[in-house]
LUMDREN-609278 format. One line per field, with one value per residue (C-alpha): chain; residue number from 0; residue in three letters; x, y, z. Coordinates in steps of 0.05 Angstrom, whole numbers, plus 5000, padded with zeros to 4 digits. Layout:
// residues N
chain	[A | ...]
resi	[NUM | ...]
resn	[ALA | ...]
x	[X | ...]
y	[Y | ...]
z	[Z | ...]
This chain:
// residues 539
chain	[A | A | A | A | A | A | A | A | A | A | A | A | A | A | A | A | A | A | A | A | A | A | A | A | A | A | A | A | A | A | A | A | A | A | A | A | A | A | A | A | A | A | A | A | A | A | A | A | A | A | A | A | A | A | A | A | A | A | A | A | A | A | A | A | A | A | A | A | A | A | A | A | A | A | A | A | A | A | A | A | A | A | A | A | A | A | A | A | A | A | A | A | A | A | A | A | A | A | A | A | A | A | A | A | A | A | A | A | A | A | A | A | A | A | A | A | A | A | A | A | A | A | A | A | A | A | A | A | A | A | A | A | A | A | A | A | A | A | A | A | A | A | A | A | A | A | A | A | A | A | A | A | A | A | A | A | A | A | A | A | A | A | A | A | A | A | A | A | A | A | A | A | A | A | A | A | A | A | A | A | A | A | A | A | A | A | A | A | A | A | A | A | A | A | A | A | A | A | A | A | A | A | A | A | A | A | A | A | A | A | A | A | A | A | A | A | A | A | A | A | A | A | A | A | A | A | A | A | A | A | A | A | A | A | A | A | A | A | A | A | A | A | A | A | A | A | A | A | A | A | A | A | A | A | A | A | A | A | A | A | A | A | A | A | A | A | A | A | A | A | A | A | A | A | A | A | A | A | A | A | A | A | A | A | A | A | A | A | A | A | A | A | A | A | A | A | A | A | A | A | A | A | A | A | A | A | A | A | A | A | A | A | A | A | A | A | A | A | A | A | A | A | A | A | A | A | A | A | A | A | A | A | A | A | A | A | A | A | A | A | A | A | A | A | A | A | A | A | A | A | A | A | A | A | A | A | A | A | A | A | A | A | A | A | A | A | A | A | A | A | A | A | A | A | A | A | A | A | A | A | A | A | A | A | A | A | A | A | A | A | A | A | A | A | A | A | A | A | A | A | A | A | A | A | A | A | A | A | A | A | A | A | A | A | A | A | A | A | A | A | A | A | A | A | A | A | A | A | A | A | A | A | A | A | A | A | A | A | A | A | A | A | A | A | A | A | A | A | A | A | A | A | A | A | A | A | A | A | A | A | A | A | A | A | A | A | A | A | A | A | A | A | A | A | A | A | A | A | A | A | A | A | A | A | A | A | A | A | A | A | A | A | A | A | A | A | A | A | A | A | A | A | A | A | A | A | A | A | A | A | A | A | A | A | A | A | A | A | A | A | A | A | A | A | A | A | A | A | A | A | A | A | A | A | A | A | A | A | A]
resi	[0 | 1 | 2 | 3 | 4 | 5 | 6 | 7 | 8 | 9 | 10 | 11 | 12 | 13 | 14 | 15 | 16 | 17 | 18 | 19 | 20 | 21 | 22 | 23 | 24 | 25 | 26 | 27 | 28 | 29 | 30 | 31 | 32 | 33 | 34 | 35 | 36 | 37 | 38 | 39 | 40 | 41 | 42 | 43 | 44 | 45 | 46 | 47 | 48 | 49 | 50 | 51 | 52 | 53 | 54 | 55 | 56 | 57 | 58 | 59 | 60 | 61 | 62 | 63 | 64 | 65 | 66 | 67 | 68 | 69 | 70 | 71 | 72 | 73 | 74 | 75 | 76 | 77 | 78 | 79 | 80 | 81 | 82 | 83 | 84 | 85 | 86 | 87 | 88 | 89 | 90 | 91 | 92 | 93 | 94 | 95 | 96 | 97 | 98 | 99 | 100 | 101 | 102 | 103 | 104 | 105 | 106 | 107 | 108 | 109 | 110 | 111 | 112 | 113 | 114 | 115 | 116 | 117 | 118 | 119 | 120 | 121 | 122 | 123 | 124 | 125 | 126 | 127 | 128 | 129 | 130 | 131 | 132 | 133 | 134 | 135 | 136 | 137 | 138 | 139 | 140 | 141 | 142 | 143 | 144 | 145 | 146 | 147 | 148 | 149 | 150 | 151 | 152 | 153 | 154 | 155 | 156 | 157 | 158 | 159 | 160 | 161 | 162 | 163 | 164 | 165 | 166 | 167 | 168 | 169 | 170 | 171 | 172 | 173 | 174 | 175 | 176 | 177 | 178 | 179 | 180 | 181 | 182 | 183 | 184 | 185 | 186 | 187 | 188 | 189 | 190 | 191 | 192 | 193 | 194 | 195 | 196 | 197 | 198 | 199 | 200 | 201 | 202 | 203 | 204 | 205 | 206 | 207 | 208 | 209 | 210 | 211 | 212 | 213 | 214 | 215 | 216 | 217 | 218 | 219 | 220 | 221 | 222 | 223 | 224 | 225 | 226 | 227 | 228 | 229 | 230 | 231 | 232 | 233 | 234 | 235 | 236 | 237 | 238 | 239 | 240 | 241 | 242 | 243 | 244 | 245 | 246 | 247 | 248 | 249 | 250 | 251 | 252 | 253 | 254 | 255 | 256 | 257 | 258 | 259 | 260 | 261 | 262 | 263 | 264 | 265 | 266 | 267 | 268 | 269 | 270 | 271 | 272 | 273 | 274 | 275 | 276 | 277 | 278 | 279 | 280 | 281 | 282 | 283 | 284 | 285 | 286 | 287 | 288 | 289 | 290 | 291 | 292 | 293 | 294 | 295 | 296 | 297 | 298 | 299 | 300 | 301 | 302 | 303 | 304 | 305 | 306 | 307 | 308 | 309 | 310 | 311 | 312 | 313 | 314 | 315 | 316 | 317 | 318 | 319 | 320 | 321 | 322 | 323 | 324 | 325 | 326 | 327 | 328 | 329 | 330 | 331 | 332 | 333 | 334 | 335 | 336 | 337 | 338 | 339 | 340 | 341 | 342 | 343 | 344 | 345 | 346 | 347 | 348 | 349 | 350 | 351 | 352 | 353 | 354 | 355 | 356 | 357 | 358 | 359 | 360 | 361 | 362 | 363 | 364 | 365 | 366 | 367 | 368 | 369 | 370 | 371 | 372 | 373 | 374 | 375 | 376 | 377 | 378 | 379 | 380 | 381 | 382 | 383 | 384 | 385 | 386 | 387 | 388 | 389 | 390 | 391 | 392 | 393 | 394 | 395 | 396 | 397 | 398 | 399 | 400 | 401 | 402 | 403 | 404 | 405 | 406 | 407 | 408 | 409 | 410 | 411 | 412 | 413 | 414 | 415 | 416 | 417 | 418 | 419 | 420 | 421 | 422 | 423 | 424 | 425 | 426 | 427 | 428 | 429 | 430 | 431 | 432 | 433 | 434 | 435 | 436 | 437 | 438 | 439 | 440 | 441 | 442 | 443 | 444 | 445 | 446 | 447 | 448 | 449 | 450 | 451 | 452 | 453 | 454 | 455 | 456 | 457 | 458 | 459 | 460 | 461 | 462 | 463 | 464 | 465 | 466 | 467 | 468 | 469 | 470 | 471 | 472 | 473 | 474 | 475 | 476 | 477 | 478 | 479 | 480 | 481 | 482 | 483 | 484 | 485 | 486 | 487 | 488 | 489 | 490 | 491 | 492 | 493 | 494 | 495 | 496 | 497 | 498 | 499 | 500 | 501 | 502 | 503 | 504 | 505 | 506 | 507 | 508 | 509 | 510 | 511 | 512 | 513 | 514 | 515 | 516 | 517 | 518 | 519 | 520 | 521 | 522 | 523 | 524 | 525 | 526 | 527 | 528 | 529 | 530 | 531 | 532 | 533 | 534 | 535 | 536 | 537 | 538]
resn	[SER | LEU | GLU | VAL | ARG | ALA | SER | SER | THR | ALA | LEU | VAL | GLY | LEU | ASP | GLY | ALA | ILE | GLN | TYR | LEU | PHE | ASP | TYR | PRO | TYR | GLY | CYS | LEU | GLU | GLN | ARG | THR | SER | ALA | VAL | ARG | PRO | LEU | LEU | VAL | ALA | LYS | ASP | LEU | LEU | ASP | ALA | PHE | GLY | LEU | GLU | PRO | ILE | LYS | GLY | ARG | ARG | GLU | GLU | ALA | ILE | GLN | THR | TRP | LEU | ALA | ARG | LEU | PRO | ASP | PHE | TRP | ALA | GLY | THR | GLY | PHE | SER | LEU | TRP | THR | GLY | GLU | HIS | GLU | PRO | SER | PRO | TYR | VAL | THR | ALA | TYR | VAL | VAL | MET | ALA | LEU | ALA | GLU | ALA | ARG | GLN | ALA | GLY | TYR | GLY | SER | ALA | ILE | PRO | THR | ASP | LEU | GLU | ALA | GLN | ALA | VAL | ASP | ALA | VAL | GLU | ARG | TYR | ALA | THR | ASN | ALA | SER | TYR | PRO | PRO | ALA | LEU | TYR | ALA | ASN | ASP | VAL | TRP | ALA | ASP | THR | ARG | ALA | PHE | MET | LEU | TYR | ALA | LEU | ALA | ARG | HIS | GLY | ARG | VAL | LEU | GLU | SER | GLU | ILE | ALA | ALA | LEU | ALA | ALA | ARG | ALA | ASN | THR | LEU | SER | SER | GLU | GLY | GLN | SER | ASP | LEU | LEU | ARG | THR | ILE | ALA | LEU | VAL | LYS | ARG | PRO | ALA | LEU | GLU | PRO | TYR | ARG | GLN | THR | LEU | ALA | ASP | GLY | ILE | ARG | SER | GLN | ALA | ARG | ILE | GLU | PRO | THR | VAL | ALA | TYR | LEU | SER | ALA | PRO | GLN | GLN | ASN | SER | TYR | ASP | TRP | ILE | PHE | ALA | SER | ASP | THR | ARG | THR | THR | ALA | ARG | GLY | LEU | VAL | ALA | LEU | ILE | GLU | ALA | ASP | PRO | GLY | SER | GLU | SER | THR | LYS | VAL | LEU | ALA | GLU | LYS | MET | VAL | ARG | TRP | LEU | VAL | THR | THR | GLN | ALA | ASP | GLY | HIS | TRP | PRO | SER | THR | GLN | ASP | ASN | ILE | ALA | THR | VAL | ASP | ALA | LEU | ARG | ALA | PHE | PHE | LYS | ALA | TYR | GLU | SER | ALA | ASP | PRO | ARG | PHE | THR | ALA | GLU | ILE | LYS | LEU | ALA | GLY | ARG | THR | ILE | LEU | SER | GLN | SER | PHE | THR | GLY | ARG | SER | LEU | ASN | ALA | ALA | ARG | ALA | GLU | VAL | ALA | GLY | ALA | GLN | LEU | PRO | SER | ALA | GLY | ALA | THR | VAL | PRO | LEU | ILE | VAL | SER | LYS | SER | GLY | THR | GLY | ALA | LEU | TYR | TYR | TRP | LEU | ARG | LEU | THR | THR | PHE | SER | SER | ALA | ALA | LEU | PRO | ALA | VAL | THR | ASN | GLY | LEU | THR | ILE | GLU | ARG | ARG | LEU | GLN | PRO | LEU | GLY | ASP | ASP | GLY | GLN | PRO | THR | GLY | ALA | GLU | GLN | LEU | THR | GLY | GLY | ARG | THR | ILE | THR | LEU | ARG | PRO | GLY | GLN | LEU | VAL | LYS | ILE | THR | LEU | ARG | LEU | ALA | SER | PRO | THR | ASP | ARG | THR | TYR | VAL | VAL | VAL | ASP | ASP | GLY | LEU | PRO | ALA | GLY | LEU | GLU | SER | VAL | ASN | GLY | ALA | PHE | LEU | THR | SER | ASN | GLN | SER | ALA | LEU | GLU | THR | ALA | GLY | ALA | GLY | GLU | GLY | ASP | GLY | ASN | ARG | TRP | TRP | GLY | SER | PHE | ASN | HIS | ILE | GLU | LEU | LYS | ASP | ASP | ARG | VAL | LEU | LEU | PHE | SER | ASP | TYR | LEU | ASP | ARG | GLY | GLU | HIS | THR | TYR | THR | TYR | LEU | ALA | ARG | ALA | THR | THR | PRO | GLY | THR | PHE | VAL | HIS | PRO | PRO | ALA | THR | ALA | GLU | MET | MET | TYR | GLN | PRO | GLU | THR | ASN | GLY | ARG | THR | ALA | THR | GLY | THR | LEU | VAL | VAL | GLN | PRO | PRO | ALA | ALA | THR | ALA | GLY | THR | ARG | ARG]
x	[1335 | 1260 | 1229 | 1155 | 1112 | 1040 | 0999 | 0928 | 0942 | 0957 | 1020 | 1057 | 1094 | 1111 | 1183 | 1205 | 1181 | 1214 | 1280 | 1279 | 1274 | 1336 | 1375 | 1362 | 1433 | 1423 | 1410 | 1370 | 1326 | 1262 | 1296 | 1325 | 1258 | 1220 | 1269 | 1254 | 1179 | 1163 | 1198 | 1152 | 1084 | 1089 | 1130 | 1078 | 1075 | 1150 | 1151 | 1095 | 1128 | 1196 | 1224 | 1292 | 1313 | 1372 | 1390 | 1366 | 1391 | 1322 | 1337 | 1403 | 1369 | 1316 | 1366 | 1413 | 1356 | 1336 | 1407 | 1421 | 1359 | 1395 | 1444 | 1386 | 1356 | 1359 | 1332 | 1260 | 1250 | 1286 | 1328 | 1336 | 1411 | 1459 | 1491 | 1436 | 1402 | 1337 | 1284 | 1234 | 1164 | 1137 | 1196 | 1191 | 1118 | 1138 | 1190 | 1142 | 1092 | 1146 | 1167 | 1095 | 1098 | 1164 | 1134 | 1074 | 1121 | 1156 | 1217 | 1196 | 1257 | 1304 | 1271 | 1308 | 1249 | 1273 | 1282 | 1214 | 1181 | 1215 | 1194 | 1121 | 1120 | 1150 | 1097 | 1042 | 1069 | 1070 | 1000 | 0969 | 1000 | 0944 | 0954 | 1028 | 1060 | 1136 | 1174 | 1167 | 1100 | 1042 | 0977 | 0943 | 1006 | 1009 | 0937 | 0954 | 1016 | 0976 | 0926 | 0984 | 1013 | 0947 | 0948 | 1021 | 1003 | 0942 | 0987 | 1021 | 0955 | 0961 | 0891 | 0880 | 0805 | 0791 | 0844 | 0818 | 0747 | 0767 | 0806 | 0751 | 0699 | 0736 | 0759 | 0745 | 0809 | 0849 | 0874 | 0848 | 0911 | 0900 | 0828 | 0854 | 0901 | 0845 | 0798 | 0850 | 0857 | 0782 | 0777 | 0835 | 0813 | 0739 | 0716 | 0640 | 0647 | 0688 | 0646 | 0599 | 0659 | 0676 | 0624 | 0635 | 0710 | 0700 | 0650 | 0698 | 0754 | 0709 | 0685 | 0756 | 0775 | 0785 | 0748 | 0759 | 0730 | 0784 | 0825 | 0816 | 0865 | 0871 | 0912 | 0960 | 0957 | 1001 | 1029 | 1104 | 1093 | 1069 | 1138 | 1160 | 1117 | 1135 | 1065 | 1051 | 0992 | 1019 | 1024 | 0958 | 0923 | 0956 | 0939 | 0868 | 0860 | 0883 | 0838 | 0776 | 0790 | 0803 | 0742 | 0691 | 0719 | 0650 | 0621 | 0612 | 0626 | 0692 | 0711 | 0696 | 0735 | 0793 | 0800 | 0807 | 0856 | 0899 | 0898 | 0921 | 0977 | 1001 | 1000 | 1037 | 1101 | 1162 | 1222 | 1189 | 1178 | 1148 | 1186 | 1207 | 1217 | 1153 | 1114 | 1141 | 1128 | 1058 | 1042 | 1069 | 1022 | 0964 | 0974 | 0979 | 0913 | 0878 | 0901 | 0879 | 0810 | 0791 | 0833 | 0800 | 0761 | 0789 | 0815 | 0814 | 0848 | 0907 | 0953 | 0997 | 1048 | 1075 | 1134 | 1136 | 1090 | 1132 | 1102 | 1150 | 1103 | 1043 | 1015 | 0950 | 0925 | 0876 | 0857 | 0880 | 0955 | 1011 | 1053 | 1076 | 1100 | 1165 | 1203 | 1262 | 1286 | 1361 | 1384 | 1416 | 1347 | 1312 | 1302 | 1353 | 1350 | 1299 | 1252 | 1178 | 1159 | 1087 | 1078 | 1010 | 0983 | 0921 | 0878 | 0824 | 0781 | 0754 | 0793 | 0838 | 0906 | 0960 | 1022 | 1088 | 1138 | 1208 | 1258 | 1328 | 1379 | 1451 | 1493 | 1565 | 1552 | 1570 | 1511 | 1497 | 1483 | 1409 | 1370 | 1301 | 1290 | 1361 | 1426 | 1491 | 1562 | 1628 | 1696 | 1765 | 1828 | 1898 | 1936 | 2005 | 2018 | 2014 | 1943 | 1962 | 1931 | 1978 | 1927 | 1860 | 1792 | 1761 | 1691 | 1693 | 1637 | 1647 | 1723 | 1787 | 1826 | 1897 | 1931 | 1996 | 1998 | 1991 | 1964 | 1920 | 1858 | 1802 | 1732 | 1678 | 1605 | 1555 | 1481 | 1428 | 1352 | 1301 | 1258 | 1263 | 1267 | 1263 | 1303 | 1355 | 1415 | 1477 | 1514 | 1584 | 1611 | 1687 | 1724 | 1764 | 1830 | 1809 | 1797 | 1768 | 1811 | 1774 | 1795 | 1772 | 1830 | 1893 | 1934 | 1905 | 1947 | 1912 | 1950 | 1934 | 1861 | 1859 | 1896 | 1851 | 1788 | 1763 | 1694 | 1680 | 1625 | 1550 | 1562 | 1582 | 1510 | 1467 | 1401 | 1381 | 1439 | 1477 | 1467 | 1493 | 1556 | 1586 | 1655 | 1661 | 1715 | 1677 | 1632 | 1616 | 1544 | 1512 | 1443 | 1398 | 1334 | 1316 | 1350 | 1342 | 1331 | 1395 | 1465 | 1500 | 1573 | 1614 | 1688 | 1730 | 1798 | 1814 | 1878 | 1896 | 1915 | 1913 | 1942 | 1895 | 1838 | 1771 | 1700 | 1684 | 1610 | 1562 | 1549 | 1474 | 1424 | 1352 | 1296 | 1294 | 1218 | 1204 | 1260 | 1230 | 1262 | 1335 | 1397 | 1465 | 1531 | 1556 | 1600 | 1675 | 1741 | 1798 | 1868 | 1919 | 1986 | 2031 | 2095 | 2152 | 2197 | 2266 | 2327 | 2362 | 2356 | 2397 | 2422]
y	[2847 | 2841 | 2783 | 2766 | 2714 | 2693 | 2649 | 2630 | 2643 | 2705 | 2671 | 2690 | 2742 | 2694 | 2679 | 2751 | 2760 | 2697 | 2713 | 2782 | 2750 | 2707 | 2762 | 2816 | 2833 | 2846 | 2796 | 2817 | 2763 | 2788 | 2785 | 2716 | 2691 | 2721 | 2689 | 2618 | 2625 | 2612 | 2545 | 2530 | 2556 | 2552 | 2490 | 2459 | 2522 | 2525 | 2454 | 2465 | 2527 | 2494 | 2552 | 2542 | 2610 | 2579 | 2525 | 2464 | 2486 | 2491 | 2442 | 2476 | 2544 | 2521 | 2483 | 2543 | 2590 | 2543 | 2533 | 2608 | 2626 | 2619 | 2673 | 2723 | 2704 | 2762 | 2728 | 2752 | 2751 | 2753 | 2814 | 2839 | 2830 | 2781 | 2805 | 2855 | 2854 | 2888 | 2841 | 2861 | 2840 | 2840 | 2801 | 2751 | 2737 | 2734 | 2681 | 2642 | 2641 | 2617 | 2562 | 2536 | 2537 | 2499 | 2447 | 2439 | 2432 | 2373 | 2405 | 2393 | 2350 | 2407 | 2460 | 2478 | 2458 | 2492 | 2557 | 2549 | 2539 | 2601 | 2642 | 2619 | 2636 | 2704 | 2720 | 2698 | 2746 | 2802 | 2785 | 2787 | 2855 | 2898 | 2961 | 2971 | 2967 | 2965 | 3028 | 3054 | 3020 | 3069 | 3042 | 3032 | 2999 | 2953 | 2932 | 2912 | 2876 | 2837 | 2815 | 2787 | 2753 | 2719 | 2690 | 2667 | 2633 | 2600 | 2568 | 2533 | 2511 | 2564 | 2596 | 2655 | 2657 | 2713 | 2758 | 2745 | 2761 | 2824 | 2851 | 2831 | 2867 | 2933 | 2916 | 2988 | 3008 | 2963 | 2979 | 2936 | 2893 | 2883 | 2862 | 2815 | 2780 | 2774 | 2746 | 2694 | 2674 | 2663 | 2625 | 2581 | 2562 | 2553 | 2565 | 2573 | 2632 | 2670 | 2656 | 2716 | 2761 | 2729 | 2766 | 2832 | 2831 | 2810 | 2866 | 2915 | 2896 | 2901 | 2969 | 2996 | 2971 | 3025 | 2997 | 3022 | 2996 | 2943 | 2940 | 2944 | 2953 | 2966 | 3024 | 3020 | 3075 | 3134 | 3148 | 3137 | 3095 | 3038 | 3034 | 2993 | 2935 | 2944 | 2967 | 2981 | 2983 | 2922 | 2879 | 2904 | 2886 | 2818 | 2799 | 2825 | 2783 | 2720 | 2734 | 2743 | 2679 | 2638 | 2665 | 2658 | 2631 | 2611 | 2681 | 2713 | 2782 | 2756 | 2726 | 2791 | 2833 | 2782 | 2786 | 2861 | 2857 | 2807 | 2852 | 2911 | 2870 | 2844 | 2913 | 2948 | 2907 | 2940 | 2906 | 2839 | 2846 | 2888 | 2940 | 2902 | 2832 | 2837 | 2859 | 2803 | 2746 | 2773 | 2776 | 2706 | 2681 | 2720 | 2692 | 2622 | 2631 | 2660 | 2605 | 2551 | 2582 | 2609 | 2586 | 2518 | 2535 | 2508 | 2564 | 2554 | 2609 | 2628 | 2685 | 2724 | 2778 | 2819 | 2868 | 2916 | 2870 | 2808 | 2751 | 2737 | 2691 | 2649 | 2598 | 2560 | 2547 | 2490 | 2467 | 2488 | 2496 | 2532 | 2532 | 2598 | 2611 | 2650 | 2686 | 2732 | 2781 | 2796 | 2867 | 2862 | 2846 | 2905 | 2970 | 3025 | 3067 | 3123 | 3088 | 3080 | 3007 | 2980 | 2919 | 2884 | 2832 | 2795 | 2735 | 2695 | 2646 | 2640 | 2651 | 2705 | 2719 | 2744 | 2773 | 2799 | 2842 | 2863 | 2906 | 2899 | 2953 | 2966 | 3028 | 3041 | 3116 | 3149 | 3161 | 3230 | 3241 | 3234 | 3256 | 3226 | 3239 | 3218 | 3254 | 3217 | 3243 | 3205 | 3235 | 3202 | 3227 | 3197 | 3176 | 3155 | 3087 | 3121 | 3144 | 3218 | 3255 | 3265 | 3303 | 3338 | 3304 | 3298 | 3282 | 3216 | 3230 | 3259 | 3261 | 3219 | 3204 | 3176 | 3134 | 3095 | 3020 | 3005 | 3075 | 3079 | 3123 | 3146 | 3144 | 3187 | 3175 | 3229 | 3214 | 3268 | 3261 | 3317 | 3273 | 3211 | 3146 | 3071 | 3013 | 3050 | 3018 | 3052 | 3010 | 3036 | 2994 | 2995 | 2998 | 2936 | 2970 | 2986 | 2940 | 2959 | 2951 | 2912 | 2936 | 2871 | 2834 | 2828 | 2840 | 2910 | 2970 | 2987 | 3052 | 3077 | 3059 | 3097 | 3158 | 3162 | 3154 | 3096 | 3072 | 3137 | 3189 | 3178 | 3104 | 3094 | 3109 | 3047 | 3082 | 3138 | 3124 | 3064 | 3006 | 2949 | 2952 | 2901 | 2909 | 2864 | 2856 | 2894 | 2941 | 2971 | 2965 | 3009 | 2995 | 3038 | 3011 | 3082 | 3143 | 3210 | 3269 | 3308 | 3287 | 3222 | 3204 | 3141 | 3133 | 3072 | 3057 | 3024 | 3008 | 3014 | 2945 | 2928 | 2978 | 3000 | 3047 | 3029 | 3054 | 3078 | 3059 | 3106 | 3100 | 3089 | 3097 | 3073 | 3054 | 2979 | 2975 | 3039 | 3039 | 3098 | 3139 | 3137 | 3175 | 3162 | 3196 | 3205 | 3153 | 3166 | 3139 | 3111 | 3104 | 3061 | 3077 | 3019 | 3013 | 3056 | 3020 | 3001 | 3036 | 2973 | 2898 | 2853 | 2787]
z	[0792 | 0792 | 0831 | 0824 | 0859 | 0852 | 0898 | 0915 | 0989 | 1029 | 1056 | 0993 | 1036 | 1091 | 1073 | 1073 | 1144 | 1168 | 1133 | 1166 | 1235 | 1223 | 1186 | 1239 | 1261 | 1336 | 1391 | 1452 | 1482 | 1449 | 1380 | 1393 | 1415 | 1357 | 1309 | 1332 | 1341 | 1267 | 1275 | 1333 | 1310 | 1234 | 1221 | 1175 | 1133 | 1127 | 1103 | 1054 | 1025 | 1024 | 1065 | 1097 | 1125 | 1162 | 1112 | 1150 | 1218 | 1251 | 1307 | 1322 | 1325 | 1374 | 1417 | 1419 | 1440 | 1496 | 1520 | 1522 | 1563 | 1631 | 1609 | 1608 | 1676 | 1725 | 1787 | 1783 | 1708 | 1641 | 1621 | 1550 | 1551 | 1584 | 1648 | 1666 | 1734 | 1715 | 1686 | 1634 | 1655 | 1584 | 1555 | 1612 | 1593 | 1519 | 1533 | 1577 | 1520 | 1472 | 1520 | 1518 | 1442 | 1445 | 1491 | 1444 | 1385 | 1418 | 1450 | 1523 | 1537 | 1517 | 1560 | 1625 | 1669 | 1733 | 1696 | 1662 | 1730 | 1759 | 1698 | 1702 | 1776 | 1762 | 1709 | 1757 | 1810 | 1758 | 1733 | 1802 | 1816 | 1789 | 1830 | 1832 | 1764 | 1760 | 1746 | 1674 | 1663 | 1663 | 1691 | 1623 | 1595 | 1656 | 1645 | 1573 | 1598 | 1649 | 1595 | 1555 | 1618 | 1632 | 1562 | 1570 | 1636 | 1606 | 1553 | 1611 | 1642 | 1696 | 1692 | 1738 | 1729 | 1779 | 1749 | 1678 | 1700 | 1737 | 1677 | 1628 | 1670 | 1656 | 1586 | 1565 | 1601 | 1554 | 1485 | 1427 | 1433 | 1507 | 1492 | 1439 | 1487 | 1538 | 1485 | 1464 | 1537 | 1545 | 1479 | 1500 | 1571 | 1556 | 1628 | 1635 | 1683 | 1632 | 1569 | 1579 | 1566 | 1499 | 1457 | 1493 | 1479 | 1407 | 1396 | 1428 | 1381 | 1320 | 1342 | 1345 | 1275 | 1223 | 1164 | 1093 | 1027 | 1018 | 1082 | 1158 | 1215 | 1289 | 1317 | 1375 | 1427 | 1408 | 1477 | 1482 | 1544 | 1501 | 1468 | 1529 | 1505 | 1430 | 1411 | 1337 | 1289 | 1253 | 1316 | 1343 | 1277 | 1273 | 1345 | 1337 | 1274 | 1310 | 1370 | 1328 | 1288 | 1351 | 1386 | 1330 | 1264 | 1238 | 1239 | 1171 | 1200 | 1228 | 1160 | 1123 | 1173 | 1174 | 1099 | 1102 | 1159 | 1121 | 1059 | 1102 | 1132 | 1065 | 1033 | 1090 | 1085 | 1054 | 1023 | 1034 | 1110 | 1165 | 1207 | 1270 | 1297 | 1337 | 1275 | 1233 | 1281 | 1297 | 1223 | 1211 | 1266 | 1237 | 1167 | 1196 | 1232 | 1171 | 1125 | 1173 | 1183 | 1114 | 1056 | 1048 | 0984 | 0920 | 0875 | 0799 | 0761 | 0717 | 0737 | 0689 | 0701 | 0643 | 0642 | 0583 | 0544 | 0557 | 0599 | 0656 | 0696 | 0678 | 0726 | 0736 | 0806 | 0817 | 0886 | 0955 | 0954 | 0989 | 0926 | 0899 | 0828 | 0823 | 0768 | 0767 | 0715 | 0719 | 0721 | 0653 | 0623 | 0655 | 0618 | 0629 | 0692 | 0690 | 0642 | 0658 | 0649 | 0650 | 0694 | 0689 | 0737 | 0713 | 0734 | 0699 | 0738 | 0809 | 0873 | 0902 | 0871 | 0918 | 0885 | 0909 | 0872 | 0893 | 0855 | 0884 | 0868 | 0888 | 0884 | 0903 | 0909 | 0975 | 1021 | 1051 | 1124 | 1144 | 1205 | 1216 | 1290 | 1309 | 1293 | 1296 | 1287 | 1284 | 1295 | 1290 | 1324 | 1314 | 1376 | 1395 | 1425 | 1494 | 1481 | 1472 | 1412 | 1353 | 1310 | 1311 | 1312 | 1243 | 1220 | 1181 | 1131 | 1062 | 1066 | 1063 | 1127 | 1120 | 1174 | 1178 | 1192 | 1266 | 1280 | 1342 | 1336 | 1382 | 1352 | 1385 | 1370 | 1387 | 1385 | 1394 | 1401 | 1410 | 1453 | 1498 | 1459 | 1474 | 1446 | 1405 | 1371 | 1344 | 1292 | 1275 | 1218 | 1212 | 1146 | 1129 | 1147 | 1218 | 1278 | 1346 | 1407 | 1461 | 1529 | 1561 | 1529 | 1569 | 1506 | 1498 | 1517 | 1582 | 1595 | 1525 | 1535 | 1601 | 1573 | 1512 | 1555 | 1513 | 1535 | 1571 | 1563 | 1571 | 1555 | 1628 | 1649 | 1658 | 1649 | 1601 | 1554 | 1526 | 1573 | 1530 | 1487 | 1439 | 1408 | 1347 | 1294 | 1241 | 1281 | 1348 | 1373 | 1426 | 1454 | 1497 | 1527 | 1546 | 1515 | 1548 | 1502 | 1488 | 1467 | 1485 | 1471 | 1469 | 1453 | 1435 | 1406 | 1339 | 1303 | 1230 | 1204 | 1130 | 1080 | 1025 | 1009 | 1041 | 1045 | 1115 | 1120 | 1154 | 1228 | 1236 | 1293 | 1295 | 1341 | 1334 | 1339 | 1301 | 1249 | 1212 | 1268 | 1248 | 1228 | 1196 | 1181 | 1111 | 1077 | 1084 | 1058 | 1099 | 1070 | 1108 | 1076 | 1058 | 1100 | 1074 | 1025 | 1053 | 1025 | 1002 | 1001 | 1046 | 1020]
């Protein structure tokens, strides 16, 4: 199908970003927090657009997020995953900022106040630790992290004026995103002693912008060490845009640069959203700030979109409005595959037209294996009920594997990377005729699990390999906050259940915050034979 939208506001792409945040299938604390933040910072826009990404369950989503926060507390900060003992300084500050947003949005009574106080205190201890960054944070990365922490603390009224001034005095050691966070802090607290730094920081951000005829953007540092704090060009541009608007919205130079930055953000989305949860929520916040500051002029124009000479959308826009015109062309009405089809977008009148096009396709064709910086391999080996092998290991991609009902199998995943990576997920989807065997259940065959070595391999290492594992009914998920270069393995048991012929979906691997680095196995086929027919019928 072809879906088209037209609007007089840049927020025409807002819903795709928000839907991505709620549809993202994994659940570390950063991702859970990013998902609810649009409900906190952009509620008015969601209402105006009529967006309901979770079908009216906004209150439930926020309350659930707040109720689950204690599960991620690691004593001196928040961890990415439940049950871990190592806190993430950056994620701790991120949650502290979100708690301030929740309080401002009217959810103060639902916030676990003791935990909030501990978290704010933890961030303050981090932020005042200028000389001794925690392990894994390079000095320049730690300086950027502290700038963000000072902003998160300021949102709670905890203003560390001397720390802000000291960092602002050597702002040239910060990336453009670090300078943006510091500028937002100064614009928020409005302390006379800090005001002299406002213009210097704003000028520094502008000087780092890459300005082209129609777009402008800010680049994140390219060092891998910045992966620890989820740095990207998209987030850096979005935060820089918000900082400039908050610091000096009346400046004509700020307005011109902001328009180009918004155009860059809107044009860099793919499939209706941006690459990661951090990118999407940062862009939502940037579009919110831009709309509030600059889209007050009354547009007066008519937009028209034609496909192969046929008008599929025509809409007049008069006055300031968040309304978007939508139209969809069903697949059966589209020209045949392979045809070149002219699509014309036009506007008559005054004002800016923002348009959004998405072509959605589906294919049942088997997928080949792919390596884009990560190589993943999946092998399946049949076992007896005692956990001993009864056949050879087989690659699952591009072939048919046949099992009998109740058959126990060992699945081995091998992931290889030519360089160190951060925040990697392996998603091994199971065919409908196969279910994982969770060794944590008392009903599982413990001796078979031990004999087969299920759960063994590099997955037993806490650091440098898979440090968080989830066994679900339909898939097995492996997460690595830090993945050493080289090969990593993980094994688990599954059992053939329902007879039939099933697609064995590819096992996939990707960097969650740089999803262009990925890999997958080929699609396979699994046959679970029906039980043998009985020789006769008893009456």
